[in-house]
N, C-alpha and C positions, 0 to 999 in steps of 0.2 A: 492547467492546474498550477497554482503557485505554492511556494513553501508554506504560506499562511493557510491555504486550502488543505494542504497535506496535514499540517498541525491540527486543524479543525477536525479533519477526518479521524486522526489519531485520538483526539479527545472524545469525539462522539462515540467511538468504538470502545473507549476505556482501555486503550492499549498503552503499554510501556514502549520504549524504544525497541526492546527485544521482541515483544509480542507483535508489534506492528511490522517489524522487519521479517519475522517468521511468516506472518500472514501473507506478505507480499513476495516471499521467496527470495529474500536478499539478506545480506549481512547487516548487522547493527551499524557498522561504520558506513555502509552504503546508504542506509536510511538516513543517518545523521547528515551525510553530505547533501542529500536531497533537501532536508529541512534547512540546512545552512545556505542553500542556494548555490553550492559549489558545482552542482551538476543539474542540468535541466530535467524536469519531470516529464517523461515522455507519455504519449497517449496511452500506451499499454498499461503503465502504472496507474494513470488516472482512471482508466476503465476497470482495472483490477480493484481499485479502492471502491468504485461504485458497485461493482459486483459483490464484493465482500459485505459492504453496507446493506445490500439488498438481500443478503443471506444466501447468495449463490455459491456453489462449490465448483471445483475444477470440472471441466467437461470430461465425461468418461471416455477412455481410450477405446473401449469395446462397447458395442450395443448391449443394453440390458436385456 
């Protein structure tokens, strides 16, 4: 995932910097660093973006 891909995901989801960062469980400044290309976007973040876009939630810690 590239910073451009991440920006496209953010726009697709209608997220602000704050809501995108919150959805991914990171700080606003951390999200901004990913968008700026200051830090590589790891596979976990890319998969989290895909899961969020697909409407998935966190895996339950206890069986239902």
